[in-house]
VOBA-1610 file (N, C-alpha, C; in pm, whole numbers, padded with zeros to 5 digits, always signed):
BEGIN
Met+00816-03996+02692Met+00694-03915+02700Met+00722-03773+02651Phe+00635-03724+02563Phe+00644-03587+02516Phe+00562-03497+02607Thr+00620-03384+02649Thr+00549-03287+02731Thr+00556-03151+02663Ala+00441-03087+02647Ala+00436-02957+02580Ala+00507-02851+02662Ala+00550-02745+02593Ala+00617-02635+02660Ala+00530-02580+02771Asp+00587-02565+02891Asp+00506-02528+03005Asp+00499-02378+03028Glu+00572-02297+02948Glu+00565-02153+02968Glu+00428-02096+02933Tyr+00346-02176+02863Tyr+00211-02132+02830Tyr+00106-02200+02918Gly+00153-02272+03019Gly+00062-02336+03112Gly-00016-02451+03053Ile+00039-02517+02953Ile-00030-02627+02886Ile+00007-02759+02953Asp-00093-02824+03009Asp-00072-02956+03069Asp-00103-03059+02961Leu-00002-03095+02884Leu-00023-03182+02770Leu+00094-03279+02760Ser+00065-03406+02773Ser+00169-03507+02764Ser+00121-03622+02678Ile+00213-03677+02600Ile+00182-03786+02509Ile+00263-03909+02551Asp+00195-04015+02582Asp+00262-04136+02629Asp+00348-04197+02519Ala+00466-04240+02556Ala+00561-04295+02459Ala+00506-04418+02388Asp+00425-04498+02458Asp+00368-04619+02395Asp+00274-04581+02281Arg+00198-04473+02298Arg+00108-04429+02191Arg+00188-04381+02071Val+00297-04314+02098Val+00384-04269+01989Val+00438-04389+01912Glu+00486-04490+01984Glu+00542-04608+01918Glu+00438-04679+01834Arg+00317-04690+01885Arg+00210-04755+01807Arg+00182-04677+01680Leu+00179-04547+01690Leu+00151-04466+01572Leu+00265-04475+01471Leu+00386-04485+01517Leu+00501-04496+01426Leu+00499-04625+01346Ser+00425-04724+01392Ser+00419-04852+01321Ser+00310-04855+01213Val+00228-04750+01205Val+00116-04747+01111Val+00166-04732+00968Thr+00103-04805+00876Thr+00131-04795+00733Thr-00001-04771+00659Pro+00003-04734+00531Pro-00122-04716+00456Pro-00213-04838+00457Ala-00155-04956+00468Ala-00237-05078+00470Ala-00321-05090+00596Asp-00290-05010+00697Asp-00359-05020+00826Asp-00481-04930+00836Val-00509-04848+00734Val-00623-04756+00740Val-00715-04782+00622Asp-00840-04742+00638Asp-00939-04759+00532Asp-00959-04627+00458Pro-00983-04635+00328Pro-01014-04512+00253Pro-01150-04458+00295Ala-01169-04328+00274Ala-01296-04265+00309Ala-01404-04305+00208Asp-01529-04280+00244Asp-01639-04313+00153Asp-01679-04194+00066Arg-01620-04075+00091Arg-01646-03958+00007Arg-01532-03859+00024Leu-01525-03766-00069Leu-01422-03664-00066Leu-01491-03528-00072Thr-01450-03436+00014Thr-01514-03305+00020Thr-01413-03193-00005Phe-01467-03075-00033Phe-01387-02954-00047Phe-01478-02835-00023Ala-01417-02721+00004Ala-01491-02595+00017Ala-01448-02502-00096Arg-01543-02426-00148Arg-01511-02330-00254Arg-01497-02192-00189Asn-01378-02134-00202Asn-01353-02010-00129Asn-01296-01900-00216Val-01295-01782-00158Val-01221-01670-00213Val-01115-01634-00110Phe-00991-01626-00154Phe-00876-01603-00067Phe-00861-01451-00049Val-00863-01406+00076Val-00853-01263+00106Val-00732-01241+00197Pro-00614-01213+00140Pro-00494-01189+00221Pro-00498-01048+00279Leu-00551-01034+00398Leu-00577-00902+00454Leu-00452-00815+00458Thr-00340-00876+00498Thr-00211-00807+00491Thr-00101-00911+00475Thr+00008-00871+00410Thr+00122-00960+00394Thr+00229-00935+00501Ala+00193-00861+00604Ala+00284-00836+00715Ala+00278-00951+00815Cys+00392-00979+00881Cys+00398-01084+00983Cys+00516-01057+01075Arg+00496-01082+01203Arg+00606-01061+01297Arg+00710-01172+01290Tyr+00673-01287+01232Tyr+00766-01399+01221Tyr+00843-01392+01089Thr+00954-01464+01083Thr+01037-01468+00962Thr+01076-01613+00932Cys+00977-01701+00924Cys+01005-01843+00899Cys+01076-01859+00764Thr+01175-01946+00761Thr+01264-01953+00645Thr+01198-02013+00522Tyr+01085-02083+00536Tyr+01021-02150+00423Tyr+00903-02070+00368Cys+00874-01954+00426Cys+00750-01883+00396Cys+00773-01772+00294Thr+00691-01771+00189Thr+00695-01664+00090Thr+00581-01566+00107Tyr+00495-01588+00206Tyr+00376-01504+00221Tyr+00410-01364+00270Tyr+00498-01355+00370Tyr+00519-01225+00431Tyr+00609-01136+00344Asp+00586-01006+00355Asp+00672-00904+00296Asp+00740-00827+00408Val+00858-00778+00382Val+00934-00707+00484Val+00870-00571+00511Pro+00897-00510+00628Pro+00844-00376+00656Pro+00879-00278+00545Gly+00782-00199+00507Gly+00800-00104+00398Gly+00748-00156+00266Glu+00728-00289+00257Glu+00679-00348+00133Glu+00547-00422+00151Ala+00504-00441+00275Ala+00383-00520+00302Ala+00259-00445+00255Ser+00162-00520+00205Ser+00036-00463+00158Ser-00072-00479+00265Leu-00175-00398+00253Leu-00291-00405+00342Leu-00415-00373+00259Leu-00505-00469+00248Leu-00627-00449+00170Leu-00716-00347+00240Ser-00776-00259+00164Ser-00870-00162+00218Ser-01007-00228+00236Pro-01095-00167+00314Pro-01231-00222+00326Pro-01301-00235+00191Asp-01282-00140+00102Asp-01343-00150-00030Asp-01287-00268-00109Glu-01156-00291-00097Glu-01095-00406-00166Glu-01145-00537-00108Val-01162-00542+00022Val-01218-00662+00086Val-01358-00688+00032Arg-01439-00584+00027Arg-01576-00601-00020Arg-01580-00648-00166Glu-01495-00591-00250Glu-01495-00629-00390Glu-01453-00775-00407Arg-01353-00818-00334Arg-01310-00958-00344Arg-01421-01052-00297Cys-01487-01016-00188Cys-01596-01100-00139Cys-01712-01103-00237Arg-01741-00991-00298Arg-01851-00985-00395Arg-01820-01073-00516Val-01698-01067-00565Val-01658-01152-00677Val-01669-01299-00638Gly-01623-01333-00517Gly-01630-01471-00472Gly-01773-01521-00461Ala-01860-01438-00404Ala-02000-01479-00390Ala-02065-01496-00526Asp-02034-01406-00620Asp-02090-01417-00755Asp-02043-01544-00825Ala-01922-01593-00786Ala-01868-01715-00846Ala-01918-01841-00775Gly-02007-01825-00679Gly-02064-01941-00610Gly-01985-01987-00490Cys-01887-01908-00446Cys-01810-01947-00328Cys-01898-01939-00202Thr-01858-02011-00101Thr-01927-02005+00028Thr-01837-01952+00138Glu-01706-01952+00117Glu-01610-01918+00222Glu-01524-01799+00182Ala-01506-01707+00277Ala-01406-01601+00265Ala-01290-01640+00356Leu-01177-01675+00296Leu-01061-01718+00372Leu-00972-01597+00401Phe-00972-01552+00525Phe-00891-01437+00565Phe-00759-01486+00624Thr-00649-01432+00570Thr-00517-01470+00620Thr-00433-01347+00645Phe-00346-01359+00742Phe-00237-01264+00760Phe-00140-01321+00862Gly-00022-01263+00869Gly+00079-01310+00961Gly+00049-01269+01104Asp+00119-01333+01197Asp+00095-01307+01339Asp+00127-01163+01377Glu+00032-01100+01447Glu+00051-00966+01505Glu+00129-00872+01411Pro+00084-00854+01288Pro+00163-00775+01193Pro+00181-00630+01233Asp+00080-00571+01300Asp+00095-00431+01338Asp+00186-00412+01458Asp+00233-00525+01515Asp+00332-00517+01622Asp+00470-00482+01568Arg+00497-00515+01441Arg+00628-00497+01382Arg+00629-00392+01271Tyr+00517-00368+01207Tyr+00509-00285+01089Tyr+00441-00152+01124Ala+00520-00048+01139Ala+00466+00083+01179Ala+00369+00138+01076Ala+00398+00118+00948Ala+00310+00173+00844Ala+00174+00104+00845Ile+00172-00027+00869Ile+00046-00101+00876Ile-00036-00050+00995His+00031-00034+01109His-00038+00014+01229His-00095+00154+01205Ala-00016+00240+01141Ala-00062+00377+01115Ala-00182+00378+01021Gln-00179+00295+00917Gln-00290+00290+00822Gln-00418+00242+00890Leu-00405+00140+00973Leu-00521+00091+01047Leu-00580+00202+01133Gly-00492+00279+01197Gly-00539+00389+01279Gly-00613+00493+01198Glu-00565+00523+01078Glu-00633+00620+00991Glu-00772+00572+00954Trp-00788+00441+00941Trp-00919+00385+00906Trp-01009+00368+01029Gly-00954+00395+01148Gly-01036+00389+01268Gly-01030+00257+01342Phe-00926+00178+01318Phe-00914+00048+01383Phe-00796+00049+01480Asp-00816-00012+01596Asp-00712-00015+01698Asp-00604-00117+01670Ser-00638-00223+01595Ser-00543-00331+01570Ser-00587-00407+01446Ile-00500-00497+01399Ile-00536-00581+01285Ile-00651-00674+01318His-00663-00713+01443His-00773-00802+01482His-00905-00726+01486Asp-00900-00599+01525Asp-01017-00513+01517Asp-01062-00499+01371Tyr-00965-00483+01282Tyr-00996-00471+01139Tyr-01048-00604+01083Leu-00991-00715+01126Leu-01039-00846+01081Leu-01186-00863+01116His-01225-00819+01235His-01366-00830+01275His-01455-00759+01173Arg-01415-00639+01132Arg-01494-00566+01033Arg-01491-00635+00897Ala-01375-00688+00859Ala-01366-00758+00731Ala-01460-00879+00728Cys-01470-00948+00839Cys-01562-01063+00846Cys-01706-01018+00835Glu-01739-00905+00894Glu-01874-00851+00879Glu-01903-00820+00733Ile-01805-00765+00663Ile-01822-00736+00520Ile-01849-00865+00443Ala-01773-00971+00474Ala-01794-01100+00406Ala-01936-01150+00428Leu-01985-01142+00550Leu-02121-01185+00579Leu-02222-01102+00501Glu-02199-00972+00494Glu-02289-00884+00419Glu-02294-00922+00272Glu-02180-00969+00219Glu-02173-01004+00077Glu-02212-01148+00048Gly-02249-01225+00150Gly-02301-01358+00127Gly-02204-01472+00148Leu-02091-01446+00215Leu-01991-01549+00240Leu-01977-01576+00389Leu-01926-01696+00420Leu-01899-01733+00559Leu-01750-01716+00585Pro-01712-01634+00683Pro-01569-01612+00710Pro-01503-01732+00776His-01384-01763+00728His-01293-01858+00793His-01160-01786+00804Ser-01117-01756+00927Ser-00998-01673+00948Ser-00880-01754+00998Asn-00764-01723+00940Asn-00637-01781+00983Asn-00544-01665+01023Pro-00562-01609+01142Pro-00484-01490+01181Pro-00365-01521+01270Gly-00318-01645+01271Gly-00203-01679+01354Gly-00240-01700+01499Asp-00143-01680+01588Asp-00165-01705+01730Asp-00260-01603+01790Leu-00358-01653+01868Leu-00455-01567+01933Leu-00471-01607+02079Thr-00516-01512+02159Thr-00551-01538+02298Thr-00699-01576+02306Glu-00740-01623+02423Glu-00882-01655+02441Glu-00968-01531+02423Ala-00922-01417+02471Ala-00999-01295+02457Ala-01017-01257+02310Gln-00913-01276+02230Gln-00923-01246+02087Gln-01017-01343+02018Phe-01012-01471+02056Phe-01106-01568+02001Phe-01249-01532+02039Ala-01270-01488+02163Ala-01404-01454+02209Ala-01468-01348+02121Ala-01388-01249+02079Ala-01440-01143+01993Ala-01459-01190+01850Leu-01359-01260+01796Leu-01362-01296+01654Leu-01457-01411+01624Arg-01483-01497+01721Arg-01575-01608+01695Arg-01714-01557+01660Glu-01751-01436+01702Glu-01885-01385+01678Glu-01911-01354+01532Val-01805-01347+01449Val-01823-01317+01307Val-01753-01420+01219Asn-01720-01536+01275Asn-01653-01640+01198Asn-01731-01770+01202Ala-01738-01837+01087Ala-01798-01969+01082Ala-01703-02074+01137Ser-01573-02052+01117Ser-01468-02140+01168Ser-01338-02062+01161Met-01236-02116+01226Met-01106-02050+01224Met-00997-02157+01220Gly-00871-02113+01210Gly-00765-02213+01204Gly-00627-02155+01224Val-00534-02242+01257Val-00391-02212+01257Val-00318-02345+01245Met-00211-02347+01170Met-00131-02468+01155Met-00041-02485+01278Leu-00048-02602+01341Leu+00050-02635+01444Leu+00188-02646+01381Glu+00195-02708+01265Glu+00318-02736+01189Glu+00397-02849+01253Thr+00451-02829+01373Thr+00523-02937+01441Thr+00541-02900+01587Thr+00549-03001+01671Thr+00584-02979+01811Thr+00735-02974+01830Ala+00811-02997+01724Ala+00957-02998+01732Ala+01012-02855+01728Asp+01128-02837+01787Asp+01200-02711+01779Asp+01294-02720+01659Val+01252-02666+01544Val+01325-02685+01419Val+01394-02557+01376Asp+01501-02571+01300Asp+01575-02454+01251Asp+01491-02368+01158Ala+01391-02428+01094Ala+01305-02351+01003Ala+01233-02238+01075His+01217-02250+01206His+01153-02146+01287His+01256-02061+01360Ser+01380-02063+01313Ser+01487-01994+01385Ser+01483-01845+01360Gly+01563-01773+01437Gly+01572-01629+01420Gly+01521-01556+01543Gly+01540-01425+01542Gly+01497-01345+01656Gly+01347-01341+01671Arg+01273-01355+01561Arg+01127-01357+01564Arg+01082-01496+01521Arg+01053-01579+01616Arg+01025-01719+01583Arg+00897-01765+01651Lys+00828-01855+01583Lys+00712-01918+01644Lys+00759-02040+01722Thr+00687-02075+01825Thr+00724-02190+01907Thr+00606-02286+01916Pro+00635-02415+01940Pro+00524-02511+01956Pro+00428-02471+02068Gly+00484-02417+02177Gly+00397-02379+02288Gly+00296-02273+02249Gln+00337-02176+02169Gln+00245-02073+02124Gln+00132-02133+02042Arg+00167-02220+01950Arg+00066-02277+01861Arg-00030-02371+01938Leu+00024-02452+02027Leu-00062-02540+02107Leu-00155-02457+02195Asn-00104-02347+02248Asn-00186-02260+02331Asn-00299-02199+02250Thr-00272-02164+02123Thr-00376-02109+02036Thr-00484-02213+02007Ile-00443-02336+01978Ile-00541-02442+01952Ile-00626-02466+02075Arg-00563-02466+02192Arg-00638-02483+02317Arg-00734-02367+02339Ala-00687-02244+02316Ala-00772-02127+02336Ala-00896-02132+02246Ala-00878-02177+02122Ala-00994-02191+02031Ala-01094-02291+02087Gly-01046-02400+02142Gly-01135-02498+02200Gly-01211-02444+02319Arg-01143-02370+02403Arg-01208-02313+02521Arg-01316-02212+02483Arg-01300-02146+02370Arg-01399-02048+02326Arg-01501-02106+02229Gly-01497-02236+02204Gly-01598-02301+02123Gly-01593-02264+01976Val-01473-02264+01917Val-01455-02229+01776Val-01428-02356+01695Pro-01512-02390+01596Pro-01477-02500+01505Pro-01344-02469+01440Phe-01250-02564+01444Phe-01111-02527+01418Phe-01042-02621+01322Thr-00957-02562+01238Thr-00871-02635+01146Thr-00727-02616+01188Thr-00652-02725+01193Thr-00509-02716+01220Thr-00439-02819+01133Gly-00311-02841+01156Gly-00241-02938+01073Gly-00092-02940+01100Ile-00025-03028+01029Ile+00121-03040+01041Ile+00184-03009+00906Leu+00306-02959+00911Leu+00383-02929+00791Leu+00497-03030+00783Val+00504-03102+00674Val+00597-03214+00659Val+00719-03170+00578Gly+00837-03187+00635Gly+00959-03161+00560Gly+01034-03036+00599Ile+01011-02983+00721Ile+01081-02862+00764Ile+01187-02893+00869Gly+01231-03019+00872Gly+01337-03058+00964Gly+01292-03144+01079Glu+01162-03173+01084Glu+01110-03259+01188Glu+01135-03406+01154Gly+01131-03492+01254Gly+01150-03635+01232Gly+01018-03711+01245Trp+01024-03841+01226Trp+00904-03923+01233Trp+00840-03918+01372Arg+00921-03922+01475Arg+00866-03914+01610Arg+00798-03778+01633Asp+00858-03673+01581Asp+00796-03540+01592Asp+00659-03539+01525Arg+00648-03603+01410Arg+00520-03607+01340Arg+00415-03680+01422Ala+00454-03793+01479Ala+00360-03868+01562Ala+00318-03788+01684Glu+00414-03724+01750Glu+00381-03645+01869Glu+00292-03526+01834Ser+00314-03465+01719Ser+00231-03353+01677Ser+00087-03396+01656Leu+00067-03506+01587Leu-00067-03556+01561Leu-00138-03594+01691Leu-00066-03656+01782Leu-00127-03697+01908Leu-00155-03578+01998Ala-00074-03473+01989Ala-00102-03351+02064Ala-00232-03288+02016Ile-00253-03285+01884Ile-00379-03233+01829Ile-00495-03318+01878Arg-00476-03449+01874Arg-00584-03538+01919Arg-00621-03510+02065Glu-00520-03493+02150Glu-00550-03472+02292Glu-00625-03342+02315Leu-00587-03235+02245Leu-00659-03110+02261Leu-00803-03122+02211Asn-00823-03198+02104Asn-00958-03219+02054Asn-01040-03304+02151Glu-00977-03400+02217Glu-01050-03482+02313Glu-01103-03397+02428Arg-01034-03290+02461Arg-01077-03203+02569Arg-01191-03110+02527His-01188-03064+02401His-01280-02957+02362His-01370-02992+02244Gly-01337-03094+02166Gly-01422-03137+02055Gly-01431-03039+01941His-01331-02951+01926His-01343-02842+01831His-01264-02861+01702Val-01177-02960+01694Val-01094-02979+01574Val-01178-03048+01466Gln-01205-02977+01357Gln-01290-03032+01253Gln-01209-03100+01142Glu-01085-03055+01123Glu-01002-03117+01021Glu-00855-03092+01055Val-00771-03184+01008Val-00626-03173+01025Val-00562-03183+00887Ile-00485-03081+00852Ile-00418-03076+00722Ile-00282-03145+00735Val-00252-03232+00641Val-00118-03288+00629Val-00057-03224+00505Gln+00026-03124+00526Gln+00078-03042+00416Gln+00228-03062+00401Asn+00269-03093+00281Asn+00411-03105+00252Asn+00471-02968+00222Val+00594-02945+00264Val+00664-02824+00227Val+00698-02831+00078Val+00707-02716+00015Val+00744-02712-00127Val+00858-02612-00146Pro+00946-02637-00242Pro+01054-02541-00269Pro+00997-02408-00316Asn+01063-02299-00278Asn+01019-02168-00322Asn+01138-02073-00324Glu+01112-01947-00351Glu+01220-01850-00368Glu+01298-01822-00240Arg+01241-01856-00125Arg+01310-01833+00001Arg+01364-01960+00064Ser+01330-02073+00010Ser+01364-02199+00077Ser+01401-02306-00025Asp+01497-02388+00012Asp+01531-02503-00072Asp+01498-02634-00002Phe+01403-02630+00094Phe+01357-02755+00153Phe+01304-02846+00043Ala+01345-02969+00044Ala+01302-03064-00059Ala+01158-03108-00032Lys+01080-03119-00136Lys+00945-03170-00123Lys+00950-03316-00080Pro+00880-03355+00026Pro+00882-03495+00069Pro+00835-03588-00042Asp+00894-03706-00047Asp+00856-03799-00154Asp+00721-03864-00123Leu+00670-03935-00222Leu+00536-03993-00211Leu+00527-04093-00096Ala+00629-04176-00079Ala+00626-04275+00029Ala+00614-04208+00165Thr+00684-04097+00182Thr+00675-04024+00309Thr+00534-03971+00331Met+00478-03910+00228Met+00345-03852+00244Met+00239-03960+00267Arg+00253-04073+00202Arg+00156-04181+00223Arg+00161-04228+00368Arg+00279-04241+00420Arg+00291-04287+00559Arg+00239-04183+00657Val+00272-04055+00635Val+00226-03951+00728Val+00074-03939+00725Val+00015-03943+00606Val-00131-03934+00596Val-00197-04052+00668Ala-00144-04170+00649Ala-00198-04287+00718Ala-00186-04271+00870Met-00074-04218+00916Met-00057-04193+01060Met-00162-04094+01110Ala-00188-03989+01032Ala-00289-03892+01072Ala-00426-03957+01083Arg-00460-04039+00983Arg-00591-04104+00988Arg-00603-04198+01109Ala-00496-04268+01139Ala-00498-04359+01252Ala-00498-04285+01386Ala-00434-04168+01391Ala-00422-04095+01516Ala-00550-04025+01556Leu-00631-03985+01458Leu-00744-03897+01483Leu-00875-03974+01486Pro-00973-03925+01562Pro-01105-03989+01559Pro-01169-03975+01422Ser-01261-04063+01392Ser-01317-04071+01257Ser-01389-03943+01216Glu-01444-03869+01313Glu-01518-03749+01278Glu-01428-03632+01241Val-01299-03641+01269Val-01205-03536+01231Val-01149-03568+01093Ser-01169-03478+00998Ser-01125-03503+00862Ser-00973-03489+00849Val-00918-03564+00755Val-00776-03553+00718Val-00771-03494+00578Gln-00700-03382+00566Gln-00697-03306+00442Gln-00556-03300+00386Val-00545-03301+00254Val-00421-03265+00187Val-00452-03156+00085Pro-00367-03056+00070Pro-00391-02951-00029Pro-00366-03005-00170Pro-00466-03001-00258Pro-00451-03065-00388Pro-00358-02992-00484Asn-00321-02869-00454Asn-00225-02798-00539Asn-00080-02822-00494Leu-00062-02883-00378Leu+00072-02907-00325Leu+00106-03055-00315Ser+00005-03139-00299Ser+00025-03281-00274Ser-00027-03366-00389Pro+00030-03485-00409Pro-00023-03579-00509Pro-00147-03647-00454Ala-00256-03570-00447Ala-00375-03614-00375Ala-00431-03745-00428Ala-00428-03766-00559Ala-00484-03889-00616Ala-00408-04013-00567Asp-00282-03995-00528Asp-00203-04106-00478Asp-00215-04123-00327Leu-00302-04043-00264Leu-00317-04047-00119Leu-00458-04085-00075Val-00549-04100-00170Val-00688-04126-00131Val-00706-04259-00060Asp-00619-04355-00087Asp-00631-04484-00020Asp-00566-04483+00118Cys-00505-04369+00157Cys-00438-04358+00287Cys-00526-04290+00391Gly-00649-04256+00353Gly-00743-04205+00452Gly-00783-04060+00439Ile-00738-03987+00337Ile-00784-03849+00325Ile-00932-03848+00289Asp-01002-03748+00339Asp-01143-03732+00302Asp-01178-03588+00268Asp-01076-03502+00257Asp-01104-03362+00225Asp-00987-03301+00149Leu-01019-03205+00061Leu-00918-03136-00018Leu-00908-02988+00018Gly-00975-02948+00126Gly-00959-02812+00176Gly-01034-02709+00094Gly-00994-02584+00116Gly-01053-02475+00042Gly-00983-02455-00091Val-01061-02450-00198Val-01008-02432-00334Val-01082-02315-00396Ser-01008-02224-00456Ser-01070-02103-00508Ser-01076-02102-00660Pro-01193-02069-00716Pro-01203-02051-00860Pro-01168-01910-00906Val-01142-01819-00812Val-01125-01679-00850Val-00997-01614-00798Thr-00926-01677-00704Thr-00805-01618-00648Thr-00693-01722-00639Asp-00571-01672-00631Asp-00454-01759-00615Asp-00446-01813-00474Asp-00358-01912-00455Asp-00315-01954-00323Asp-00202-01858-00283Tyr-00235-01757-00207Tyr-00136-01653-00176Tyr-00027-01702-00081Ile-00049-01816-00016Ile+00055-01875+00067Ile+00159-01944-00021Asn+00112-02007-00127Asn+00199-02079-00221Asn+00164-02037-00363Pro+00197-01914-00403Pro+00148-01858-00529Pro+00198-01929-00654Ala+00305-02006-00644Ala+00357-02075-00762Ala+00280-02204-00792Tyr+00186-02239-00705Tyr+00116-02367-00719Tyr-00033-02340-00738Glu-00080-02362-00859Glu-00218-02327-00894Glu-00317-02427-00837Trp-00436-02374-00803Trp-00544-02462-00760Trp-00590-02549-00877Pro-00628-02673-00852Pro-00696-02750-00957Pro-00838-02698-00976Asp-00891-02717-01095Asp-01031-02681-01118Asp-01120-02796-01071Leu-01251-02781-01094Leu-01343-02884-01048Leu-01313-03019-01113Gly-01273-03015-01241Gly-01236-03139-01307Gly-01119-03207-01240Gly-01020-03127-01195Gly-00906-03183-01125Gly-00945-03245-00993Leu-01039-03182-00922Leu-01087-03239-00796Leu-01163-03369-00820Arg-01243-03369-00925Arg-01316-03492-00958Arg-01221-03606-00993Ala-01110-03573-01057Ala-01012-03677-01092Ala-00954-03741-00967Val-00932-03661-00863Val-00882-03716-00737Val-00987-03810-00677Ala-01112-03764-00675Ala-01219-03849-00621Ala-01234-03976-00702Asp-01226-03965-00833Asp-01239-04083-00918Asp-01126-04183-00893Ala-01007-04131-00862Ala-00895-04220-00833Ala-00923-04307-00712Gly-01004-04255-00620Gly-01041-04333-00502Gly-01175-04401-00515Gly-01241-04383-00629Gly-01371-04445-00648Gly-01476-04392-00552Met-01470-04262-00523Met-01560-04203-00424Met-01628-04080-00482Pro-01744-04044-00430Pro-01811-03923-00477Pro-01742-03799-00423Leu-01756-03689-00497Leu-01704-03559-00456Leu-01820-03472-00411Arg-01807-03411-00295Arg-01911-03324-00241Arg-01851-03194-00192Glu-01929-03087-00202Glu-01887-02958-00151Glu-01939-02940-00010Arg-01864-02867+00072Arg-01903-02842+00211Arg-01886-02694+00244Leu-01945-02654+00355Leu-01923-02521+00409Leu-01790-02518+00484Pro-01738-02398+00514Pro-01617-02393+00597Pro-01638-02453+00736Thr-01761-02448+00786Thr-01796-02516+00910Thr-01842-02657+00877Tyr-01783-02756+00939Tyr-01825-02893+00913Tyr-01965-02917+00967Ala-02035-03011+00904Ala-02179-03028+00926Ala-02214-03055+01071Arg-02130-03127+01145Arg-02170-03165+01281Arg-02176-03045+01375Tyr-02117-02933+01338Tyr-02121-02813+01421Tyr-02240-02723+01390Leu-02315-02753+01286Leu-02428-02669+01247Leu-02547-02690+01339Pro-02633-02588+01355Pro-02755-02605+01434Pro-02846-02711+01372Asn-02941-02759+01453Asn-03026-02870+01411Asn-03098-02842+01279Asp-03145-02719+01259Asp-03224-02690+01140Asp-03138-02671+01015Leu-03006-02666+01032Leu-02916-02649+00918Leu-02829-02772+00894Arg-02825-02862+00989Arg-02739-02980+00976Arg-02810-03085+00890Pro-02740-03143+00793Pro-02804-03243+00707Pro-02845-03368+00784Ala-02945-03436+00733Ala-02994-03558+00796Ala-02883-03663+00801Gly-02881-03737+00910Gly-02784-03846+00922Gly-02652-03807+00982Val-02632-03678+01013Val-02508-03631+01072Val-02531-03604+01221Asp-02457-03673+01305Asp-02471-03653+01449Asp-02410-03519+01490Pro-02476-03449+01582Pro-02422-03319+01624Pro-02299-03336+01712Ala-02209-03239+01705Ala-02096-03238+01796Ala-02145-03206+01936Pro-02082-03260+02039Pro-02119-03222+02176Pro-02109-03071+02193Ala-02196-03013+02277Ala-02197-02869+02296Ala-02061-02821+02346Pro-02015-02708+02298Pro-01886-02657+02343Pro-01888-02613+02488Thr-01771-02612+02550Thr-01759-02570+02689Thr-01805-02426+02704Asn-01896-02403+02799Asn-01944-02268+02831Asn-02010-02199+02713Arg-02062-02273+02618Arg-02131-02214+02504Arg-02259-02294+02478Asp-02360-02228+02424Asp-02484-02298+02391Asp-02488-02344+02247Gly-02382-02319+02172Gly-02375-02363+02034Gly-02244-02324+01971Trp-02210-02392+01861Trp-02083-02366+01795Trp-02088-02248+01700Ile-02206-02218+01648Ile-02217-02118+01543Ile-02279-01991+01599Pro-02212-01875+01586Pro-02264-01751+01641Pro-02386-01701+01565Pro-02466-01617+01628Pro-02590-01568+01564Pro-02568-01503+01428Ala-02463-01426+01411Ala-02442-01358+01283Ala-02423-01458+01169Val-02354-01567+01197Val-02333-01669+01094Val-02460-01749+01069Arg-02531-01783+01177Arg-02658-01854+01161Arg-02755-01771+01077Asp-02761-01643+01107Asp-02853-01556+01031Asp-02814-01549+00884Arg-02685-01547+00855Arg-02641-01541+00715Arg-02685-01667+00640Ile-02670-01783+00703Ile-02707-01907+00636Ile-02859-01916+00619Arg-02934-01865+00716Arg-03080-01876+00712Arg-03146-01768+00627Ala-03070-01670+00581Ala-03129-01556+00510Ala-03205-01602+00385Asp-03317-01536+00361Asp-03400-01570+00245Asp-03355-01488+00125Asp-03233-01516+00079Asp-03180-01451-00040Asp-03097-01552-00117Val-03041-01511-00229Val-02968-01604-00313Val-02848-01663-00240His-02786-01584-00153His-02669-01633-00081His-02709-01735+00025Gly-02814-01705+00099Gly-02861-01800+00198Gly-02903-01931+00136Arg-02971-01923+00022Arg-03013-02046-00045Arg-02892-02127-00092Arg-02788-02055-00141Arg-02666-02125-00183Arg-02598-02193-00064Leu-02589-02124+00047Leu-02524-02180+00165Leu-02602-02300+00220Arg-02732-02289+00221Arg-02813-02402+00269Arg-02803-02520+00174Gly-02792-02492+00044Gly-02775-02601-00051Gly-02646-02677-00028Val-02538-02606+00000Val-02411-02672+00028Val-02420-02750+00158Ala-02486-02692+00260Ala-02503-02764+00386Ala-02575-02896+00365Arg-02673-02898+00274Arg-02747-03021+00244Arg-02666-03116+00156Gly-02563-03064+00087Gly-02483-03148+00000Gly-02526-03149-00144Asp-02606-03048-00186Asp-02653-03048-00323Asp-02624-02917-00397Gly-02524-02843-00355Gly-02492-02720-00428Gly-02373-02650-00367Pro-02328-02540-00430Pro-02379-02484-00554Pro-02323-02551-00679Leu-02215-02630-00666Leu-02158-02694-00784Leu-02225-02829-00807Ala-02251-02857-00933Ala-02302-02989-00966Ala-02193-03093-00947Val-02232-03209-00896Val-02137-03318-00879Val-02170-03427-00980Arg-02074-03514-01005Arg-02092-03616-01108Arg-02218-03699-01080Gly-02297-03713-01183Gly-02418-03793-01172Gly-02543-03711-01149Asp-02527-03581-01114Asp-02646-03496-01093Asp-02703-03451-01227
//
């Protein structure tokens, strides 16, 4: 039996029999999806500072070299993204960066912000003003931080990566499974539609992968907030020589994810990192956020595919390609949710999943609101094959 780290007060255990059953799953045991989705986003790396020093990560810069986007830069990036037909502003930064980086903290203070999370709140407001829906990946958060940030976010996320204690997370500043599980739980308690996932190839084993997927499932069973789970392979980069997992490994892990999760939770692979066309028969139904205007700042050496590349993946599975909002359809209010989609159960202690600021942005009678509603219905802004 796997038991989560108890220093965070998480009562989470995974029965060994469930792990064994999941370890026996193969691609032949799952059905392919009936459609493939993606979100069109603009990537906004708010800062490249991070308190962690994970050995496989190229995103963070050391103190003295880390960048911090200004409010004007945030607005310009969002404006460019909205003009390009994007629906999502993807905000990223490392965990608690102003805890370690004195210059970042000082700059935030000069701009009138108490912390990076205070600044993120304003950046999300800017995105809404420019016609985009914020999706933030700010690392580990408390329930109080989620309570504030959910008011300006359509959805949020953090990668679990693994429940294993791996050397890739070693060092004096390290992330732990307990921290990440606590963050996923906190998001559920605050009613945030949430994206998480596992990272394959950082020293974890097959049992670790199964336990990680089942831990995500159990937290979702309690709160109903996990909208998608990413199965992401590690890739070689300038800081790491971790080998990219082979195709057989990825096919098996993706199939395990599909088998472990309820049908309403999407299984995603990043199309710039994974051989997505070779995984469509293993149960993937989403390709995540893809940007037509910005790089993947987490993995800058790996370019996003264009719309034609995404269509090729869908064609490999014989399925239609559709665009989605950063918030999955079942979390949308009744007047915005497409026909035929069952609503998610109401979140704990909340009257709805989507905060008023986001609802108002989607309902606005302007070009951006019309674009967002079109994507919610499944007919825009990008034309799909056959239209």
